[in-house]
FITOR-82092 format. One record per residue: residue number from 1; residue in three letters; x, y, z of N, C-alpha, C in turn. Coordinates in Angstrom, 1 decimal, padded with zeros to 4 digits. Example, Ala and Ser with C-alpha at 12.3 -4.5 7.8 and 13.67 -1.06 7.14 Angstrom:
(1, 'ALA', (013.2, -005.7, 007.8), (012.3, -004.5, 007.8), (013.2, -003.3, 007.8))
(2, 'SER', (012.8, -002.2, 007.1), (013.7, -001.1, 007.1), (012.9, 000.0, 007.9))
This chain:
(1, 'MET', (087.8, 019.8, 018.1), (087.3, 019.8, 016.8), (086.7, 018.4, 016.4))
(2, 'ARG', (087.5, 017.4, 016.9), (087.0, 016.1, 016.6), (085.7, 015.8, 017.2))
(3, 'ASN', (085.5, 016.3, 018.5), (084.3, 016.0, 019.2), (083.1, 016.8, 018.5))
(4, 'ARG', (083.3, 018.0, 018.1), (082.2, 018.7, 017.4), (081.8, 018.0, 016.1))
(5, 'ARG', (082.8, 017.5, 015.4), (082.4, 016.7, 014.2), (081.5, 015.5, 014.6))
(6, 'GLY', (081.9, 014.9, 015.7), (081.1, 013.7, 016.1), (079.7, 014.1, 016.4))
(7, 'ARG', (079.5, 015.2, 017.1), (078.1, 015.6, 017.5), (077.4, 016.0, 016.2))
(8, 'GLY', (078.1, 016.6, 015.3), (077.4, 017.0, 014.0), (077.0, 015.8, 013.3))
(9, 'ALA', (077.8, 014.8, 013.2), (077.4, 013.5, 012.5), (076.2, 012.9, 013.2))
(10, 'GLY', (076.2, 012.9, 014.5), (075.0, 012.4, 015.2), (073.7, 013.2, 014.9))
(11, 'GLY', (073.9, 014.5, 014.8), (072.7, 015.4, 014.5), (072.2, 015.1, 013.1))
(12, 'ASN', (073.2, 014.9, 012.2), (072.8, 014.6, 010.8), (072.0, 013.3, 010.7))
(13, 'GLY', (072.3, 012.3, 011.5), (071.6, 011.0, 011.5), (070.2, 011.1, 012.1))
(14, 'LEU', (070.0, 012.1, 013.0), (068.7, 012.2, 013.6), (067.6, 012.7, 012.7))
(15, 'LEU', (068.0, 013.6, 011.8), (067.1, 014.2, 010.9), (066.3, 013.2, 010.0))
(16, 'PRO', (067.1, 012.3, 009.3), (066.4, 011.3, 008.5), (065.4, 010.5, 009.4))
(17, 'THR', (065.9, 010.2, 010.6), (065.0, 009.3, 011.5), (063.7, 010.0, 011.8))
(18, 'LEU', (063.9, 011.3, 012.2), (062.6, 012.1, 012.4), (061.8, 012.2, 011.2))
(19, 'SER', (062.4, 012.3, 010.1), (061.6, 012.4, 008.8), (060.8, 011.1, 008.6))
(20, 'VAL', (061.4, 010.0, 008.8), (060.8, 008.7, 008.7), (059.6, 008.6, 009.7))
(21, 'VAL', (059.8, 009.0, 010.9), (058.8, 009.0, 011.9), (057.6, 009.8, 011.5))
(22, 'VAL', (057.9, 011.0, 011.1), (056.8, 011.9, 010.6), (056.0, 011.3, 009.5))
(23, 'VAL', (056.7, 010.8, 008.5), (056.0, 010.1, 007.4), (055.2, 009.0, 007.9))
(24, 'LEU', (055.7, 008.2, 008.8), (054.9, 007.0, 009.3), (053.7, 007.5, 010.0))
(25, 'VAL', (053.9, 008.5, 010.9), (052.7, 009.0, 011.6), (051.7, 009.6, 010.7))
(26, 'ALA', (052.1, 010.3, 009.7), (051.2, 010.9, 008.7), (050.5, 009.8, 008.0))
(27, 'ALA', (051.2, 008.8, 007.6), (050.6, 007.7, 006.9), (049.5, 007.0, 007.8))
(28, 'ALA', (049.9, 006.8, 009.0), (048.9, 006.1, 010.0), (047.7, 007.0, 010.1))
(29, 'GLU', (047.9, 008.3, 010.2), (046.7, 009.2, 010.3), (045.8, 009.1, 009.1))
(30, 'ALA', (046.5, 009.1, 007.9), (045.8, 009.0, 006.7), (045.0, 007.8, 006.6))
(31, 'VAL', (045.6, 006.7, 007.0), (044.9, 005.4, 007.0), (043.7, 005.4, 007.9))
(32, 'ARG', (043.9, 006.0, 009.1), (042.9, 006.1, 010.1), (041.7, 006.9, 009.6))
(33, 'TRP', (042.0, 008.1, 009.0), (040.9, 008.9, 008.5), (040.3, 008.3, 007.3))
(34, 'ALA', (041.1, 007.6, 006.5), (040.5, 006.8, 005.3), (039.5, 005.8, 005.8))
(35, 'GLY', (039.9, 005.1, 007.0), (039.0, 004.1, 007.5), (037.7, 004.7, 008.0))
(36, 'TRP', (037.8, 005.9, 008.7), (036.6, 006.6, 009.1), (035.7, 007.0, 007.9))
(37, 'ALA', (036.4, 007.5, 006.9), (035.7, 007.9, 005.7), (034.9, 006.7, 005.0))
(38, 'ALA', (035.6, 005.6, 005.0), (035.0, 004.4, 004.5), (033.8, 003.9, 005.3))
(39, 'LEU', (034.0, 004.0, 006.7), (032.9, 003.6, 007.5), (031.7, 004.6, 007.4))
(40, 'LEU', (032.0, 005.9, 007.2), (031.0, 006.9, 007.0), (030.2, 006.6, 005.7))
(41, 'THR', (031.0, 006.3, 004.7), (030.4, 006.0, 003.4), (029.4, 004.8, 003.5))
(42, 'VAL', (029.9, 003.7, 004.2), (029.1, 002.5, 004.3), (027.8, 002.9, 005.1))
(43, 'ALA', (027.9, 003.7, 006.2), (026.8, 004.1, 007.0), (025.8, 004.8, 006.2))
(44, 'VAL', (026.2, 005.8, 005.4), (025.3, 006.6, 004.5), (024.6, 005.7, 003.5))
(45, 'VAL', (025.4, 004.8, 002.9), (024.8, 003.9, 001.9), (023.7, 003.0, 002.6))
(46, 'ALA', (024.1, 002.5, 003.8), (023.1, 001.6, 004.5), (021.8, 002.3, 004.9))
(47, 'VAL', (021.9, 003.6, 005.1), (020.6, 004.4, 005.4), (019.9, 004.8, 004.1))
(48, 'VAL', (020.7, 005.4, 003.2), (020.1, 006.0, 002.0), (019.4, 004.9, 001.1))
(49, 'VAL', (020.1, 003.8, 000.8), (019.6, 002.8, -000.1), (018.3, 002.3, 000.3))
(50, 'PRO', (018.1, 001.8, 001.6), (016.8, 001.3, 002.0), (015.7, 002.3, 001.9))
(51, 'VAL', (016.0, 003.6, 002.3), (015.0, 004.6, 002.2), (014.6, 004.9, 000.7))
(52, 'ALA', (015.6, 004.9, -000.1), (015.3, 005.2, -001.5), (014.5, 004.0, -002.1))
(53, 'ALA', (014.8, 002.8, -001.7), (014.1, 001.6, -002.2), (012.6, 001.7, -001.7))
(54, 'VAL', (012.4, 002.1, -000.5), (011.0, 002.2, 000.0), (010.2, 003.2, -000.8))
(55, 'VAL', (010.8, 004.4, -001.1), (010.2, 005.4, -001.8), (009.9, 004.9, -003.2))
(56, 'VAL', (010.8, 004.3, -003.9), (010.6, 003.8, -005.2), (009.5, 002.7, -005.3))
(57, 'ILE', (009.5, 001.8, -004.3), (008.4, 000.8, -004.2), (007.1, 001.4, -004.0))
(58, 'ARG', (007.0, 002.4, -003.1), (005.7, 003.1, -002.9), (005.2, 003.8, -004.2))
(59, 'ARG', (006.1, 004.4, -004.9), (005.7, 005.1, -006.1), (005.3, 004.1, -007.2))
(60, 'MET', (006.0, 002.9, -007.2), (005.6, 001.9, -008.2), (004.2, 001.4, -007.8))
(61, 'GLY', (004.0, 001.1, -006.5), (002.7, 000.6, -006.1), (001.5, 001.6, -006.4))
(62, 'ALA', (001.8, 002.9, -006.2), (000.7, 003.9, -006.5), (000.5, 003.9, -008.0))
(63, 'ALA', (001.5, 003.8, -008.8), (001.3, 003.8, -010.3), (000.6, 002.5, -010.7))
(64, 'TYR', (000.9, 001.4, -010.1), (000.2, 000.1, -010.5), (-001.3, 000.2, -010.1))
(65, 'ARG', (-001.6, 000.8, -008.9), (-003.0, 000.9, -008.5), (-003.7, 001.8, -009.5))
(66, 'ARG', (-003.1, 003.0, -009.9), (-003.8, 003.9, -010.8), (-004.1, 003.1, -012.1))
(67, 'ASP', (-003.1, 002.4, -012.6), (-003.3, 001.6, -013.8), (-004.4, 000.6, -013.7))
(68, 'ALA', (-004.5, -000.1, -012.6), (-005.5, -001.1, -012.4), (-006.9, -000.5, -012.3))
(69, 'LEU', (-007.0, 000.7, -011.7), (-008.3, 001.3, -011.6), (-008.7, 001.9, -013.0))
(70, 'ARG', (-007.7, 002.4, -013.7), (-008.0, 002.9, -015.0), (-008.5, 001.7, -016.0))
(71, 'ARG', (-007.8, 000.6, -015.9), (-008.2, -000.5, -016.7), (-009.6, -001.0, -016.4))
(72, 'ALA', (-009.9, -001.0, -015.1), (-011.3, -001.4, -014.7), (-012.3, -000.4, -015.0))
(73, 'GLY', (-011.9, 000.8, -015.5), (-012.9, 001.8, -015.9), (-013.6, 002.4, -014.7))
(74, 'LEU', (-013.0, 002.4, -013.5), (-013.7, 002.7, -012.3), (-014.4, 004.1, -012.4))
(75, 'ASP', (-013.8, 005.1, -012.9), (-014.4, 006.4, -013.0), (-015.5, 006.5, -014.0))
(76, 'ARG', (-015.7, 005.5, -014.8), (-016.8, 005.5, -015.8), (-017.9, 004.5, -015.5))
(77, 'LEU', (-017.8, 003.9, -014.3), (-018.9, 003.0, -013.9), (-020.1, 003.8, -013.4))
(78, 'ASP', (-021.2, 003.1, -013.1), (-022.3, 003.7, -012.4), (-022.5, 002.9, -011.1))
(79, 'PRO', (-023.4, 003.3, -010.2), (-023.5, 002.6, -008.9), (-023.7, 001.1, -009.1))
(80, 'ARG', (-024.6, 000.7, -010.0), (-025.0, -000.7, -010.1), (-023.8, -001.5, -010.7))
(81, 'ARG', (-023.1, -000.9, -011.6), (-021.9, -001.6, -012.1), (-020.8, -001.7, -011.1))
(82, 'PHE', (-020.7, -000.7, -010.2), (-019.8, -000.8, -009.1), (-020.1, -002.0, -008.2))
(83, 'GLU', (-021.4, -002.2, -007.9), (-021.8, -003.3, -007.1), (-021.4, -004.6, -007.8))
(84, 'GLU', (-021.6, -004.7, -009.1), (-021.3, -005.9, -009.9), (-019.8, -006.2, -009.9))
(85, 'LEU', (-019.0, -005.1, -009.9), (-017.5, -005.2, -009.9), (-017.1, -005.9, -008.6))
(86, 'ALA', (-017.7, -005.4, -007.5), (-017.4, -006.0, -006.1), (-017.8, -007.4, -006.1))
(87, 'ALA', (-019.0, -007.8, -006.7), (-019.4, -009.2, -006.7), (-018.5, -010.1, -007.5))
(88, 'GLU', (-018.0, -009.6, -008.6), (-017.1, -010.4, -009.4), (-015.7, -010.6, -008.7))
(89, 'LEU', (-015.3, -009.6, -008.0), (-014.0, -009.7, -007.2), (-014.2, -010.7, -006.1))
(90, 'LEU', (-015.4, -010.7, -005.5), (-015.7, -011.7, -004.4), (-015.6, -013.2, -005.0))
(91, 'ARG', (-016.3, -013.3, -006.2), (-016.3, -014.6, -006.8), (-014.9, -015.1, -007.2))
(92, 'ARG', (-014.1, -014.1, -007.6), (-012.7, -014.5, -008.0), (-011.9, -015.0, -006.8))
(93, 'ASP', (-012.2, -014.4, -005.6), (-011.5, -014.8, -004.4), (-012.1, -016.1, -003.7))
(94, 'GLY', (-013.1, -016.7, -004.4), (-013.6, -018.0, -003.9), (-014.8, -017.9, -003.1))
(95, 'PHE', (-015.5, -016.7, -003.0), (-016.7, -016.6, -002.3), (-017.8, -017.3, -003.0))
(96, 'ARG', (-018.7, -017.9, -002.2), (-019.9, -018.6, -002.7), (-021.2, -017.8, -002.4))
(97, 'LYS', (-022.2, -018.2, -003.1), (-023.6, -017.5, -002.9), (-023.5, -016.0, -003.0))
(98, 'VAL', (-022.7, -015.5, -003.9), (-022.5, -014.1, -004.1), (-023.8, -013.5, -004.7))
(99, 'THR', (-024.4, -012.6, -004.1), (-025.7, -012.0, -004.6), (-025.6, -010.5, -004.5))
(100, 'VAL', (-026.0, -009.8, -005.6), (-026.1, -008.4, -005.6), (-027.5, -008.1, -005.2))
(101, 'VAL', (-027.7, -007.5, -004.1), (-029.0, -007.3, -003.5), (-029.6, -006.0, -004.1))
(102, 'GLY', (-029.1, -004.9, -003.5), (-029.5, -003.6, -004.1), (-031.0, -003.4, -004.0))
(103, 'GLY', (-031.5, -002.2, -004.4), (-032.9, -001.9, -004.5), (-033.6, -001.6, -003.2))
(104, 'ALA', (-034.9, -001.5, -003.2), (-035.6, -001.1, -002.0), (-035.6, -002.3, -001.0))
(105, 'GLY', (-035.6, -002.0, 000.2), (-035.6, -003.0, 001.3), (-034.2, -003.7, 001.5))
(106, 'ASP', (-033.2, -003.2, 000.9), (-031.9, -003.8, 001.1), (-031.2, -003.4, 002.4))
(107, 'ARG', (-031.8, -002.4, 003.1), (-031.3, -001.9, 004.4), (-029.9, -001.4, 004.3))
(108, 'GLY', (-029.5, -000.9, 003.1), (-028.1, -000.4, 002.9), (-027.1, -001.5, 002.5))
(109, 'VAL', (-027.5, -002.7, 002.4), (-026.6, -003.8, 002.0), (-026.7, -004.0, 000.5))
(110, 'ASP', (-025.6, -004.0, -000.2), (-025.7, -004.2, -001.7), (-025.3, -005.5, -002.2))
(111, 'VAL', (-024.3, -006.2, -001.5), (-023.8, -007.5, -002.0), (-023.7, -008.4, -000.7))
(112, 'LEU', (-024.1, -009.7, -000.9), (-023.9, -010.7, 000.1), (-023.0, -011.8, -000.4))
(113, 'GLY', (-022.2, -012.5, 000.4), (-021.4, -013.6, 000.0), (-020.9, -014.4, 001.2))
(114, 'VAL', (-020.5, -015.6, 000.9), (-020.0, -016.5, 001.9), (-018.5, -016.8, 001.6))
(115, 'ALA', (-017.6, -016.5, 002.5), (-016.2, -016.7, 002.3), (-015.8, -018.2, 002.2))
(116, 'PRO', (-014.6, -018.5, 001.7), (-014.2, -019.9, 001.6), (-014.2, -020.6, 003.0))
(117, 'ASP', (-014.0, -019.8, 004.1), (-014.0, -020.4, 005.4), (-015.4, -020.5, 006.0))
(118, 'GLY', (-016.4, -020.1, 005.3), (-017.8, -020.1, 005.8), (-018.3, -018.8, 006.4))
(119, 'GLY', (-017.4, -017.9, 006.6), (-017.9, -016.6, 007.1), (-018.8, -015.8, 006.2))
(120, 'ARG', (-019.8, -015.2, 006.7), (-020.8, -014.5, 005.9), (-020.4, -013.0, 005.9))
(121, 'TYR', (-020.6, -012.4, 004.7), (-020.2, -011.0, 004.6), (-021.4, -010.2, 004.0))
(122, 'ALA', (-021.6, -009.0, 004.5), (-022.6, -008.1, 004.0), (-021.8, -006.8, 003.6))
(123, 'ILE', (-022.0, -006.5, 002.3), (-021.1, -005.4, 001.7), (-022.0, -004.2, 001.3))
(124, 'GLN', (-021.6, -003.0, 001.7), (-022.2, -001.8, 001.1), (-021.2, -001.2, 000.2))
(125, 'CYS', (-021.7, -000.8, -001.0), (-020.9, -000.1, -002.0), (-021.3, 001.3, -002.1))
(126, 'LYS', (-020.3, 002.2, -001.9), (-020.5, 003.6, -002.0), (-019.7, 004.2, -003.3))
(127, 'TYR', (-020.4, 004.4, -004.3), (-019.8, 004.9, -005.6), (-019.8, 006.4, -005.5))
(128, 'TYR', (-018.8, 007.0, -004.9), (-018.8, 008.4, -004.6), (-017.6, 009.0, -005.2))
(129, 'THR', (-017.7, 010.3, -005.5), (-016.5, 011.1, -005.9), (-016.2, 012.1, -004.7))
(130, 'ARG', (-016.7, 011.8, -003.6), (-016.4, 012.6, -002.4), (-016.1, 011.6, -001.2))
(131, 'ALA', (-015.6, 012.1, -000.1), (-015.3, 011.2, 001.0), (-016.6, 010.7, 001.7))
(132, 'VAL', (-016.6, 009.5, 002.1), (-017.7, 009.0, 002.9), (-017.6, 009.5, 004.3))
(133, 'GLY', (-018.8, 010.0, 004.8), (-018.8, 010.6, 006.1), (-019.2, 009.7, 007.2))
(134, 'PRO', (-019.0, 010.1, 008.5), (-019.3, 009.2, 009.6), (-020.7, 008.8, 009.7))
(135, 'GLY', (-021.6, 009.7, 009.3), (-023.1, 009.4, 009.4), (-023.4, 008.2, 008.5))
(136, 'GLN', (-022.8, 008.2, 007.3), (-023.1, 007.1, 006.4), (-022.5, 005.7, 007.0))
(137, 'VAL', (-021.4, 005.8, 007.6), (-020.8, 004.6, 008.3), (-021.8, 004.2, 009.4))
(138, 'ARG', (-022.3, 005.1, 010.2), (-023.2, 004.7, 011.3), (-024.4, 004.1, 010.7))
(139, 'ASP', (-024.9, 004.6, 009.6), (-026.2, 004.0, 009.0), (-025.9, 002.6, 008.6))
(140, 'PHE', (-024.7, 002.3, 008.1), (-024.4, 001.0, 007.7), (-024.3, 000.0, 008.9))
(141, 'VAL', (-023.7, 000.6, 010.0), (-023.6, -000.2, 011.2), (-025.0, -000.6, 011.7))
(142, 'GLY', (-025.9, 000.4, 011.7), (-027.3, 000.2, 012.1), (-027.9, -000.9, 011.2))
(143, 'ALA', (-027.7, -000.9, 009.9), (-028.2, -001.9, 009.0), (-027.7, -003.3, 009.4))
(144, 'LEU', (-026.5, -003.4, 009.8), (-025.9, -004.7, 010.1), (-026.5, -005.3, 011.4))
(145, 'GLN', (-027.2, -004.4, 012.2), (-027.8, -005.0, 013.4), (-029.2, -005.5, 013.1))
(146, 'ALA', (-029.7, -005.3, 011.9), (-031.0, -005.9, 011.6), (-030.9, -007.4, 011.5))
(147, 'ARG', (-032.0, -008.1, 011.7), (-032.0, -009.5, 011.9), (-031.3, -010.2, 010.7))
(148, 'PRO', (-031.5, -009.9, 009.4), (-030.9, -010.7, 008.4), (-029.4, -010.6, 008.4))
(149, 'TYR', (-028.8, -009.6, 009.0), (-027.3, -009.4, 008.8), (-026.6, -009.5, 010.1))
(150, 'ARG', (-027.2, -009.9, 011.2), (-026.5, -009.9, 012.5), (-025.3, -010.8, 012.6))
(151, 'ASP', (-025.3, -011.8, 011.8), (-024.1, -012.8, 011.8), (-023.2, -012.5, 010.7))
(152, 'HIS', (-023.3, -011.4, 010.0), (-022.4, -011.0, 008.8), (-021.3, -010.1, 009.2))
(153, 'ARG', (-020.2, -010.2, 008.6), (-019.1, -009.3, 008.7), (-019.4, -008.1, 007.8))
(154, 'GLY', (-019.3, -006.9, 008.3), (-019.6, -005.7, 007.5), (-018.4, -005.2, 006.7))
(155, 'VAL', (-018.6, -005.0, 005.4), (-017.6, -004.5, 004.5), (-018.1, -003.2, 003.8))
(156, 'LEU', (-017.4, -002.1, 003.9), (-017.7, -000.9, 003.2), (-016.7, -000.7, 002.1))
(157, 'ILE', (-017.2, -000.7, 000.8), (-016.4, -000.4, -000.3), (-016.7, 000.9, -000.9))
(158, 'THR', (-015.7, 001.7, -001.2), (-016.0, 003.0, -001.8), (-015.0, 003.3, -002.9))
(159, 'SER', (-015.5, 004.0, -003.9), (-014.6, 004.4, -005.0), (-013.8, 005.6, -004.7))
(160, 'HIS', (-014.0, 006.2, -003.5), (-013.2, 007.3, -003.1), (-012.4, 007.0, -001.8))
(161, 'ARG', (-012.8, 007.7, -000.7), (-012.1, 007.4, 000.6), (-013.0, 007.7, 001.7))
(162, 'LEU', (-012.6, 007.5, 002.9), (-013.4, 007.8, 004.1), (-012.8, 009.1, 004.7))
(163, 'SER', (-013.6, 009.9, 005.3), (-013.1, 011.0, 006.1), (-012.4, 010.4, 007.3))
(164, 'ALA', (-011.6, 011.2, 008.0), (-010.9, 010.8, 009.2), (-011.8, 010.3, 010.2))
(165, 'GLU', (-012.9, 011.0, 010.5), (-013.9, 010.6, 011.5), (-014.6, 009.4, 011.1))
(166, 'ALA', (-014.9, 009.3, 009.8), (-015.6, 008.0, 009.3), (-014.7, 006.8, 009.4))
(167, 'ALA', (-013.4, 007.0, 009.2), (-012.5, 005.9, 009.3), (-012.4, 005.4, 010.8))
(168, 'ARG', (-012.4, 006.4, 011.7), (-012.4, 006.0, 013.1), (-013.7, 005.3, 013.5))
(169, 'THR', (-014.8, 005.8, 013.0), (-016.1, 005.1, 013.3), (-016.1, 003.7, 012.8))
(170, 'ALA', (-015.6, 003.5, 011.6), (-015.5, 002.1, 011.0), (-014.6, 001.2, 011.8))
(171, 'ARG', (-013.4, 001.7, 012.3), (-012.6, 000.9, 013.2), (-013.2, 000.6, 014.5))
(172, 'ASP', (-014.0, 001.5, 015.0), (-014.6, 001.3, 016.3), (-015.7, 000.2, 016.2))
(173, 'HIS', (-016.2, 000.0, 015.0), (-017.3, -001.0, 014.8), (-016.8, -002.2, 014.0))
(174, 'ASP', (-015.4, -002.3, 013.9), (-014.8, -003.5, 013.3), (-015.3, -003.7, 011.9))
(175, 'LEU', (-015.5, -002.7, 011.1), (-015.9, -002.8, 009.7), (-014.6, -003.0, 008.9))
(176, 'VAL', (-014.7, -003.8, 007.8), (-013.6, -003.9, 006.8), (-013.9, -002.7, 005.9))
(177, 'VAL', (-012.9, -001.9, 005.6), (-013.0, -000.8, 004.7), (-012.1, -001.0, 003.5))
(178, 'ILE', (-012.7, -000.9, 002.3), (-011.9, -001.0, 001.0), (-012.1, 000.3, 000.3))
(179, 'ASP', (-011.1, 001.2, 000.5), (-011.2, 002.5, -000.2), (-010.6, 002.4, -001.6))
(180, 'ARG', (-010.4, 003.5, -002.2), (-009.9, 003.5, -003.6), (-008.6, 002.8, -003.8))
(181, 'ASP', (-007.6, 003.1, -002.8), (-006.3, 002.5, -002.9), (-006.4, 001.0, -002.7))
(182, 'ARG', (-007.1, 000.6, -001.7), (-007.2, -000.9, -001.5), (-008.0, -001.6, -002.6))
(183, 'LEU', (-008.9, -000.9, -003.2), (-009.6, -001.4, -004.3), (-008.6, -001.7, -005.5))
(184, 'GLY', (-007.7, -000.8, -005.7), (-006.6, -001.0, -006.7), (-005.8, -002.2, -006.3))
(185, 'ASP', (-005.5, -002.4, -005.0), (-004.8, -003.6, -004.6), (-005.6, -004.9, -004.9))
(186, 'TRP', (-006.9, -004.8, -004.6), (-007.8, -005.9, -004.8), (-007.8, -006.3, -006.3))
(187, 'LEU', (-007.9, -005.3, -007.2), (-007.9, -005.6, -008.6), (-006.6, -006.3, -009.0))
(188, 'LEU', (-005.5, -005.9, -008.4), (-004.2, -006.5, -008.7), (-004.0, -007.8, -008.0))
(189, 'ASP', (-004.9, -008.2, -007.2), (-004.8, -009.5, -006.5), (-003.7, -009.4, -005.4))
(190, 'ALA', (-003.4, -008.1, -005.0), (-002.5, -007.9, -003.9), (-003.2, -007.9, -002.5))
(191, 'TYR', (-004.6, -007.9, -002.6), (-005.4, -007.9, -001.4), (-006.6, -008.8, -001.7))
(192, 'ARG', (-006.9, -009.6, -000.6), (-008.1, -010.4, -000.7), (-009.0, -010.2, 000.5))
(193, 'LEU', (-010.3, -010.2, 000.2), (-011.2, -010.1, 001.3), (-011.4, -011.4, 002.0))
(194, 'GLY', (-011.4, -011.4, 003.3), (-011.5, -012.7, 004.0), (-010.2, -013.4, 004.1))
(195, 'PRO', (-010.2, -014.7, 004.4), (-008.9, -015.4, 004.5), (-008.2, -015.4, 003.2))
(196, 'GLY', (-006.9, -015.4, 003.2), (-006.1, -015.4, 001.9), (-004.9, -014.6, 002.0))
(197, 'ARG', (-004.1, -014.6, 001.0), (-002.9, -013.9, 001.0), (-003.0, -012.4, 000.8))
(198, 'ARG', (-002.1, -011.7, 001.3), (-002.0, -010.3, 001.0), (-000.5, -010.1, 000.6))
(199, 'SER', (-000.3, -009.4, -000.5), (001.0, -009.3, -001.1), (001.3, -007.8, -001.3))
(200, 'PRO', (002.6, -007.5, -001.3), (003.0, -006.1, -001.8), (002.5, -005.9, -003.2))
(201, 'VAL', (002.1, -004.7, -003.5), (001.6, -004.4, -004.9), (002.6, -004.8, -005.9))
(202, 'TRP', (003.9, -004.4, -005.7), (004.9, -004.7, -006.8), (005.0, -006.1, -007.0))
(203, 'LEU', (004.9, -007.0, -005.9), (005.1, -008.4, -006.1), (003.9, -009.0, -006.8))
(204, 'ALA', (002.7, -008.5, -006.4), (001.5, -009.0, -007.1), (001.6, -008.7, -008.6))
(205, 'ARG', (002.1, -007.5, -008.9), (002.2, -007.1, -010.3), (003.2, -008.0, -011.1))
(206, 'LEU', (004.4, -008.3, -010.4), (005.3, -009.1, -011.1), (004.8, -010.5, -011.3))
(207, 'ARG', (004.0, -011.0, -010.3), (003.4, -012.3, -010.4), (002.4, -012.4, -011.6))
(208, 'ARG', (001.7, -011.3, -011.8), (000.7, -011.3, -012.8), (001.2, -010.9, -014.2))
(209, 'GLY', (002.4, -010.4, -014.2), (003.0, -009.9, -015.4), (002.3, -008.5, -015.8))
(210, 'ARG', (002.6, -008.1, -017.0), (002.1, -006.7, -017.4), (000.8, -006.8, -018.2))
(211, 'GLY', (000.1, -007.9, -018.0), (-001.2, -008.0, -018.7), (-002.3, -007.3, -017.9))
(212, 'SER', (-003.5, -007.6, -018.2), (-004.6, -006.9, -017.6), (-004.5, -007.2, -016.1))
(213, 'PRO', (-004.8, -006.1, -015.2), (-004.6, -006.3, -013.8), (-005.7, -007.1, -013.2))
(214, 'ASP', (-006.7, -007.4, -013.9), (-007.8, -008.2, -013.3), (-008.1, -009.4, -014.1))
(215, 'GLU', (-007.0, -010.1, -014.6), (-007.2, -011.4, -015.2), (-007.8, -012.3, -014.2))
(216, 'GLY', (-008.7, -013.1, -014.6), (-009.3, -014.1, -013.7), (-010.6, -013.6, -013.1))
(217, 'SER', (-011.0, -012.4, -013.2), (-012.3, -011.9, -012.8), (-012.9, -011.2, -014.0))
(218, 'ARG', (-014.2, -011.2, -014.1), (-014.9, -010.6, -015.2), (-015.4, -009.2, -014.8))
(219, 'VAL', (-014.5, -008.3, -015.0), (-014.9, -006.9, -014.6), (-015.9, -006.4, -015.6))
(220, 'PRO', (-017.1, -005.9, -015.1), (-018.1, -005.4, -016.0), (-017.6, -004.3, -017.0))
(221, 'GLU', (-018.1, -004.3, -018.1), (-017.8, -003.3, -019.1), (-018.3, -001.9, -018.5))
(222, 'PRO', (-017.4, -000.9, -018.5), (-017.8, 000.4, -017.9), (-018.9, 001.0, -018.7))
(223, 'GLU', (-019.8, 001.7, -018.0), (-020.8, 002.5, -018.7), (-020.7, 003.9, -018.1))
(224, 'PRO', (-021.0, 004.9, -018.8), (-020.9, 006.3, -018.3), (-021.8, 006.5, -017.1))
(225, 'GLY', (-021.3, 007.0, -016.0), (-022.2, 007.3, -014.9), (-022.9, 008.6, -015.1))
(226, 'PRO', (-023.9, 009.0, -014.3), (-024.6, 010.2, -014.4), (-023.6, 011.4, -014.3))
(227, 'GLY', (-023.9, 012.5, -014.9), (-023.1, 013.7, -014.8), (-023.0, 014.3, -013.4))
(228, 'GLY', (-022.2, 015.3, -013.3), (-022.1, 015.9, -012.0), (-020.8, 015.5, -011.2))
(229, 'GLY', (-020.5, 016.2, -010.2), (-019.3, 016.0, -009.4), (-019.5, 014.9, -008.4))
(230, 'GLU', (-020.7, 014.3, -008.2), (-020.9, 013.3, -007.2), (-021.8, 012.2, -007.7))
(231, 'VAL', (-021.4, 011.0, -007.5), (-022.3, 009.9, -007.9), (-022.5, 009.0, -006.7))
(232, 'ASP', (-023.7, 008.9, -006.2), (-024.0, 008.1, -005.0), (-024.7, 006.9, -005.4))
(233, 'GLY', (-024.3, 005.8, -004.9), (-024.9, 004.5, -005.1), (-026.2, 004.4, -004.3))
(234, 'PRO', (-027.0, 003.4, -004.7), (-028.2, 003.2, -003.9), (-028.0, 002.8, -002.5))
(235, 'GLY', (-026.8, 002.3, -002.2), (-026.5, 002.0, -000.8), (-026.0, 003.2, 000.0))
């Protein structure tokens, strides 16, 4: 009987020990899973926050561009005023000898200017409400091969956009393209033609404050363009 009581006492001591071990193991597992949960949370945040920031910045940039184009009255200009707007932006960026050519005999070149580094630029302005096509780009490339413009860098500015094929043609011939979005950047001083800084739109907007997006350049007063769904400039 005495021996059985001894074994019973030993058994009774084992149960608390096992309980403590189980609790410790459970606690260790909980800590381990909590660690994984924390790591997973950090990983998700590390991915989601930058992506969300990029989306927000892009939306801000698009809104700032729309505001800049609206303030410049882009959709209420006519082809001649569009050329004058391009000329004023060139002057703001330090171009010299800026001339609005236009008219008969211009060979498709609307504005000429000399960049601060001495480079010569020949600009064609397309005031369109439709996409510029590849044929129009090729015509401009042909104009740049004429004697007066052979040493000029070609720039195509449009109030709309280029078709995919037109954009490829422009790249193949090393043309600088300023479409509607880039024009908005230019008005905000987030883009400069020729040598100079290029900034994110949101940073340019912060630098300039919430005033007029084109402070420092004299944007022509908008005039109503001719009616209809398409307005084509003389270039």
